[in-house]
TIPA-145300 format. One record per residue (C-alpha): residue number from 1; z negated, y negated, x. Coordinates in pm, whole numbers, plus 50000, padded with zeros to 5 digits. Last residue first. Example, Ala and Ser with C-alpha at 12.3 -4.5 7.8 and 13.67 -1.06 7.14 Angstrom:
2
  pos     zz     yy     xx
    2  49286  50106  51367
    1  49220  50450  51230
//
This chain:
552
  pos     zz     yy     xx
  552  49729  43848  46634
  551  49644  44203  46789
  550  49883  44266  47094
  549  49798  43888  47197
  548  50147  43715  47375
  547  50207  43730  47737
  546  50248  43462  47977
  545  50312  43613  48347
  544  50068  43779  48546
  543  50184  43995  48821
  542  50026  44342  48877
  541  49709  44439  49072
  540  49595  44801  49101
  539  49283  45034  49061
  538  49285  44947  48624
  537  48982  44877  48496
  536  48767  45044  48264
  535  48529  44918  47955
  534  48369  45172  47735
  533  48349  45127  47357
  532  48079  45324  47164
  531  48005  45483  46839
  530  48357  45368  46609
  529  48379  45454  46242
  528  48623  45724  46057
  527  48377  46025  46108
  526  48377  45943  46473
  525  48578  45729  46693
  524  48556  45645  47014
  523  48681  45308  47150
  522  48828  45275  47468
  521  48853  44915  47630
  520  49122  44895  47886
  519  49153  44611  48134
  518  49491  44599  48388
  517  49410  44409  48673
  516  49564  44015  48771
  515  49789  43883  48999
  514  49860  43589  49126
  513  50172  43567  49403
  512  50074  43577  49805
  511  50044  43277  49964
  510  50347  43025  50129
  509  50605  43126  49847
  508  50927  43122  49943
  507  51158  42854  49825
  506  51306  42680  50124
  505  51195  42411  50081
  504  50810  42561  50081
  503  50593  42732  49755
  502  50258  42710  49640
  501  50181  43036  49475
  500  50171  43012  49093
  499  49830  42900  48936
  498  49575  43193  48788
  497  49486  43122  48449
  496  49510  43506  48308
  495  49278  43590  48600
  494  48978  43445  48421
  493  49148  43542  48085
  492  49115  43931  48237
  491  49373  44147  48105
  490  49513  44364  47822
  489  49524  44701  47687
  488  49303  44835  47394
  487  49251  45221  47372
  486  49179  45372  47003
  485  49040  45725  47036
  484  49008  46019  46779
  483  48803  46207  46579
  482  48469  46257  46817
  481  48245  46542  46658
  480  47901  46467  46553
  479  47943  46359  46191
  478  48293  46602  46137
  477  48024  46895  46233
  476  48114  47111  46552
  475  47783  47163  46652
  474  47645  47202  46284
  473  47908  47485  46235
  472  47716  47744  46435
  471  47923  47839  46747
  470  47905  48267  46709
  469  48268  48299  46778
  468  48453  47963  46876
  467  48642  47765  46647
  466  49042  47769  46728
  465  49070  47480  46959
  464  48997  47159  46858
  463  49288  46828  46848
  462  49195  46489  46878
  461  49396  46186  46718
  460  49490  45913  46949
  459  49562  45550  46880
  458  49735  45309  47148
  457  49713  44908  47154
  456  49860  44651  47307
  455  49836  44320  47515
  454  49445  44222  47427
  453  49377  43912  47594
  452  48986  44045  47742
  451  48670  43781  47813
  450  48458  44072  47739
  449  48322  43976  47398
  448  48663  43834  47295
  447  48808  44142  47372
  446  48496  44344  47205
  445  48519  44114  46881
  444  48916  44238  46866
  443  48820  44549  46937
  442  48589  44572  46615
  441  48840  44437  46397
  440  49084  44666  46483
  439  48856  44933  46386
  438  48752  44755  46042
  437  49056  44718  45997
  436  49208  45012  46019
  435  49466  45056  46318
  434  49834  45176  46189
  433  49912  45535  46252
  432  50194  45567  46548
  431  49931  45863  46680
  430  49917  45975  47013
  429  49781  46398  47075
  428  49458  46444  47202
  427  49255  46752  47352
  426  48953  46974  47283
  425  48797  47203  47526
  424  48750  47537  47439
  423  49062  47791  47504
  422  49180  47566  47815
  421  48858  47543  47971
  420  48769  47896  47943
  419  49117  47994  48097
  418  49010  47726  48431
  417  48635  47919  48455
  416  48790  48252  48402
  415  49046  48161  48702
  414  48768  47995  48860
  413  48566  48327  48823
  412  48813  48550  48926
  411  48898  48327  49238
  410  48552  48301  49338
  409  48536  48715  49350
  408  48831  48721  49508
  407  48734  48495  49802
  406  48413  48707  49885
  405  48606  49015  49930
  404  48847  48843  50130
  403  48563  48656  50381
  402  48404  48958  50385
  401  48735  49156  50527
  400  48813  48876  50746
  399  48491  48972  50917
  398  48573  49299  50969
  397  48378  49571  50835
  396  48252  49898  51090
  395  47912  49844  51013
  394  47815  49577  50759
  393  47949  49210  50813
  392  47726  48920  50877
  391  47602  48634  50615
  390  47494  48278  50603
  389  47598  48210  50954
  388  47387  48112  51186
  387  47241  47731  51274
  386  46888  47827  51179
  385  46895  47631  50905
  384  47175  47845  50748
  383  47509  47783  50887
  382  47836  47649  50692
  381  48139  47469  50896
  380  48289  47236  50723
  379  48671  47172  50796
  378  48756  47484  50577
  377  49177  47481  50568
  376  49297  47694  50290
  375  49430  47478  50102
  374  49652  47260  50410
  373  49649  46913  50348
  372  49763  46642  50032
  371  49518  46720  49745
  370  49646  46531  49409
  369  49479  46312  49149
  368  49729  46226  48878
  367  49703  46475  48619
  366  49335  46486  48559
  365  49343  46079  48574
  364  49584  46065  48293
  363  49393  46304  48030
  362  49019  46074  48133
  361  49220  45751  48029
  360  49378  45936  47723
  359  49023  46021  47598
  358  49035  46393  47402
  357  49002  46590  47732
  356  48625  46442  47713
  355  48440  46480  48056
  354  48227  46712  48169
  353  48477  47023  48177
  352  48815  46875  48284
  351  48618  46733  48536
  350  48430  46974  48650
  349  48798  47179  48641
  348  48942  46967  48862
  347  48674  46928  49125
  346  48681  47297  49146
  345  49034  47299  49208
  344  49029  47006  49462
  343  48738  47206  49670
  342  48898  47512  49625
  341  49203  47366  49804
  340  49043  47174  50066
  339  48845  47448  50117
  338  48425  47501  50001
  337  48163  47412  50292
  336  47928  47184  50073
  335  48118  46880  50266
  334  48438  47016  50087
  333  48288  47023  49731
  332  48077  46700  49765
  331  48429  46542  49880
  330  48642  46650  49565
  329  48360  46643  49341
  328  48295  46256  49414
  327  48666  46203  49391
  326  48675  46328  49051
  325  48365  46130  48944
  324  48492  45753  49086
  323  48865  45800  48961
  322  48739  45881  48576
  321  48389  45766  48539
  320  48103  45574  48753
  319  47837  45307  48654
  318  47966  44963  48735
  317  48340  44820  48751
  316  48405  45140  48516
  315  48728  45366  48677
  314  49101  45415  48635
  313  49403  45502  48827
  312  49777  45362  48836
  311  50010  45637  48974
  310  50048  45939  49246
  309  49681  45989  49294
  308  49469  46043  49592
  307  49295  46297  49798
  306  49378  46334  50136
  305  49325  46676  50312
  304  49291  46732  50726
  303  49380  46376  50893
  302  49582  46468  51196
  301  49722  46103  51236
  300  50055  46165  51069
  299  49809  46296  50768
  298  49629  45943  50788
  297  49951  45735  50790
  296  50133  45950  50513
  295  49878  45856  50277
  294  49828  45490  50401
  293  50190  45473  50310
  292  50497  45475  50525
  291  50642  45160  50652
  290  51021  45140  50691
  289  51043  44807  50500
  288  50796  44915  50229
  287  51109  45075  50024
  286  51252  45267  50300
  285  50938  45418  50369
  284  51009  45636  50077
  283  50745  45697  49865
  282  50468  45971  49832
  281  50223  45806  49590
  280  49864  45908  49707
  279  49711  45589  49726
  278  49947  45478  49415
  277  49641  45313  49235
  276  49303  45313  49476
  275  49046  45586  49428
  274  49096  45703  49776
  273  48937  46030  49905
  272  48978  46107  50272
  271  48889  46391  50542
  270  48921  46307  50900
  269  48986  46612  51091
  268  49154  46459  51393
  267  48972  46095  51425
  266  49204  45789  51313
  265  49279  45447  51516
  264  49617  45535  51613
  263  49768  45417  51265
  262  49485  45221  51144
  261  49633  44881  51179
  260  49957  44990  51055
  259  49861  45217  50741
  258  49653  44853  50604
  257  49301  44902  50433
  256  49101  44625  50274
  255  49368  44353  50252
  254  49238  44057  50069
  253  49301  44005  49698
  252  49170  43704  49556
  251  49270  43627  49197
  250  48920  43751  49096
  249  48769  43475  49236
  248  48359  43459  49197
  247  48369  43898  49212
  246  48661  43861  49456
  245  48892  44158  49479
  244  48991  44408  49763
  243  49328  44541  49871
  242  49498  44908  49997
  241  49796  44877  50189
  240  50134  45073  50267
  239  50271  44983  49968
  238  50560  45163  49753
  237  50328  45107  49428
  236  50021  44900  49465
  235  49659  44984  49544
  234  49341  44849  49471
  233  49015  44956  49606
  232  48741  45252  49566
  231  48808  45435  49928
  230  48630  45674  50066
  229  48682  45831  50440
  228  48495  46101  50597
  227  48549  46173  50961
  226  48400  45835  51091
  225  48666  45688  51393
  224  48808  45412  51114
  223  48449  45339  51174
  222  48398  45318  51582
  221  48738  45145  51623
  220  48582  44844  51445
  219  48767  44724  51097
  218  49007  44425  51112
  217  49085  44517  50734
  216  48843  44194  50591
  215  48518  44189  50500
  214  48401  43900  50214
  213  48598  44045  50054
  212  48582  44361  50056
  211  48290  44527  50089
  210  48163  44806  50366
  209  47963  45080  50212
  208  47804  45244  50545
  207  47453  45237  50434
  206  47540  45385  50051
  205  47265  45683  50081
  204  47271  46033  49940
  203  47610  46143  50079
  202  47811  46212  49766
  201  47622  46079  49527
  200  47464  45813  49707
  199  47859  45697  49794
  198  47950  45720  49423
  197  47634  45465  49294
  196  47749  45249  49583
  195  48084  45266  49467
  194  48003  45148  49109
  193  47809  44915  49242
  192  48045  44727  49499
  191  48356  44741  49236
  190  48428  44378  49181
  189  48350  44325  49604
  188  48667  44609  49602
  187  48519  44893  49807
  186  48544  45046  50162
  185  48290  45342  50278
  184  48336  45525  50622
  183  48076  45826  50666
  182  47883  46008  50878
  181  47804  46332  50671
  180  48128  46475  50824
  179  48000  46539  51155
  178  47654  46617  51012
  177  47812  46908  50820
  176  47905  47059  51190
  175  48283  47068  51238
  174  48543  47348  51212
  173  48937  47328  51389
  172  49214  47305  51279
  171  49502  47456  51471
  170  49766  47575  51259
  169  49724  47302  50956
  168  49735  47017  51245
  167  50072  47184  51396
  166  50210  47172  51066
  165  50090  46789  51002
  164  50318  46741  51340
  163  50621  46976  51237
  162  50623  46776  50944
  161  50650  46432  51111
  160  50910  46542  51373
  159  51121  46673  51070
  158  51363  46353  51140
  157  51573  46300  50838
  156  51331  46152  50645
  155  51378  46020  50270
  154  51059  46126  50174
  153  50820  46161  50464
  152  50696  46583  50505
  151  50422  46661  50261
  150  50176  46943  50328
  149  50052  46997  49917
  148  49781  47200  49810
  147  49686  47444  49542
  146  49411  47661  49433
  145  49474  47801  49101
  144  49294  47819  48762
  143  49402  47456  48612
  142  49227  47437  48247
  141  49371  47091  48158
  140  49689  47111  48176
  139  49846  47178  47820
  138  49729  46830  47759
  137  49917  46675  48047
  136  50234  46705  47817
  135  50565  46766  48038
  134  50535  47142  47975
  133  50616  47477  48174
  132  50395  47758  48073
  131  49996  47763  48092
  130  49890  47972  48444
  129  49801  47595  48623
  128  49794  47521  48962
  127  50149  47447  48935
  126  50072  47218  48670
  125  49846  46999  48832
  124  50107  46914  49133
  123  50124  46571  49012
  122  50353  46279  48865
  121  50148  46087  48589
  120  50478  45975  48366
  119  50606  45638  48209
  118  50373  45428  48437
  117  50366  45089  48325
  116  50012  45076  48167
  115  49987  44779  47984
  114  49947  44414  48123
  113  50277  44309  47980
  112  50369  44562  47737
  111  50619  44875  47789
  110  50273  45067  47691
  109  50179  45442  47898
  108  49840  45566  47862
  107  49906  45904  47739
  106  50152  45965  48090
  105  50402  46209  48034
  104  50403  46463  48264
  103  50637  46454  48518
  102  50594  46742  48798
  101  50561  46641  49196
  100  50914  46771  49324
   99  50939  47019  49583
   98  51201  46935  49839
   97  51275  46521  49758
   96  50873  46541  49611
   95  50749  46625  49993
   94  50736  46955  50165
   93  50581  47263  50209
   92  50393  47336  49863
   91  50093  47542  50029
   90  49934  47852  49713
   89  49608  47976  49815
   88  49431  48275  49714
   87  49731  48462  49639
   86  49837  48669  49307
   85  50123  48815  49442
   84  50363  48880  49145
   83  50195  48679  48897
   82  50135  48389  49131
   81  50514  48433  49276
   80  50628  48377  48890
   79  50425  48101  48814
   78  50556  47919  49153
   77  50940  47994  49007
   76  50871  47856  48665
   75  50737  47529  48772
   74  50972  47499  49056
   73  51245  47573  48769
   72  51079  47346  48555
   71  51092  47080  48786
   70  51459  47028  48819
   69  51571  46802  49139
   68  51622  47070  49379
   67  51799  47297  49199
   66  51912  47618  49203
   65  51546  47738  49185
   64  51538  48127  49255
   63  51448  48308  48922
   62  51153  48544  48960
   61  51093  48945  48993
   60  50945  48901  49344
   59  51210  49129  49514
   58  51426  48894  49303
   57  51275  48557  49445
   56  51312  48684  49826
   55  51710  48764  49751
   54  51777  48433  49574
   53  51616  48210  49828
   52  51581  47867  49633
   51  51204  47899  49582
   50  51218  48003  49978
   49  50883  48206  50070
   48  50635  48180  50377
   47  50400  48498  50338
   46  50045  48457  50444
   45  49780  48716  50572
   44  49440  48541  50592
   43  49149  48667  50840
   42  49119  48343  51039
   41  49361  48457  51379
   40  49627  48571  51060
   39  49635  48214  50944
   38  49689  48146  51309
   37  49990  48335  51350
   36  50112  48229  51008
   35  50047  47850  51140
   34  50281  47990  51417
   33  50577  48119  51185
   32  50568  47789  50989
   31  50623  47577  51321
   30  50946  47854  51418
   29  51076  47809  51035
   28  51065  47407  51077
   27  51238  47459  51411
   26  51488  47629  51272
   25  51510  47384  50924
   24  51569  47095  51211
   23  51872  47290  51373
   22  52025  47418  51011
   21  52015  47026  50903
   20  51663  46780  50852
   19  51713  46645  50518
   18  51999  46873  50320
   17  51818  47167  50568
   16  51511  47104  50422
   15  51620  47073  50044
   14  51830  47395  50095
   13  51521  47573  50182
   12  51303  47462  49902
   11  50947  47547  50041
   10  50618  47784  49941
    9  50387  47929  50155
    8  50186  48166  49982
    7  49837  48238  50120
    6  49611  48576  50040
    5  49870  48806  50042
    4  49742  49171  50015
    3  49837  49415  50253
    2  50115  49635  50163
    1  49987  49981  50004
//
């Protein structure tokens, strides 16, 4: 009987050949072979599969991918590989022009100004789920698989960057927990309360929280050299930097972290969790004057893992929610000794289990955060208080067998957990039914109270799974269970008063244009009445022309 495949490395050979030619593809195959040998030394049996390789896919009873742009074919191919081999790890090799992100419909999308402009929440979540192909994120709230991606540079014709990332995955080394508990935290000033809470929950303190402003992106090398980075700032599409935001002047967005500044100053093995909008967007550097994004720069400097969002992300200014929580869960799992891939899966499951999946903001959050890095990488060495491994093999048993048995137990539990979430957690669907007068009035009043100029509203009806056997009717009675959510999207009145930037005679601005962030008021409806309203903000900034009031 052939040995179980612990890890599959999947890619699209034709896409790589198109980008890098046959010579480049050959170099990549050699680097993957070295990774497979490195995995073997760590007790992992790995297999390299081309999703477009008709012969290899036929052996697995799967249809090959015929078009690089066809997302459905990629989802079906990866599902078939998982069913055939049951690997503990799935590594996607290549950027979005090799294996595309799935384009899940964004429930928060609104074409109105200060609405959420993302039509899709791009991500790898569906590859981590057993549910069949769909573009509805509601179908993927219960992930069951460990998935991560090693991306090359989108649009590149030089394989050197991807080869470097493969060498990092091949030669990674574990470090003591204390190494990763010495962190570097960056926050926009407007979110320092929320960030402090996140850092305390992850590391037990907020001593290394750096607030922008008054600080700015001129960080000392010792800070940048720390092996864990947590960022709660603003980000924009196709932009190689993150920005802070002032409390007194909400239109002041100084640079907080620039890709060009940190390049060459990062310690090998760094772990990164980023709450910023577009923090994990794999854009083509040509859209930023040739400058790759922060994500690509950290990975190119031998960071082991980067956990971030592809699109606009949300969170509260105080307390924790959405992006705060899923990033917290990821880092806490890695620091506890999990592999990067398991940490991401457990973070997704915990978020789906403990956050309402009827809330469209939470649905988007789950869909948009992705892991970049080898999912089988275990950065933190686990030892007992005396510095010894927690388990030792019995006589005649190898370490790899001990690990394989332990891992199989965890994978079964995680599969069952994801399946249970899918079967038992309510989700929601958008409805075009007009707001009731009472709910409309309440949202208008809340908008005035919070100083929000309303731009658009969206309503959602909560859908419940079949009743769970043995659950008392009182637990799912109409007077206790959310029946809907209503979202008002708008912008701060203060930011809306921003002046246009001064210009020189040649018409070029002397400063960056004024921006505003999206404000979302999320009302939870129970038994026809709103029981709570939550205010969350986008972790991005947008230009601010005049706009009409959506509730007028």
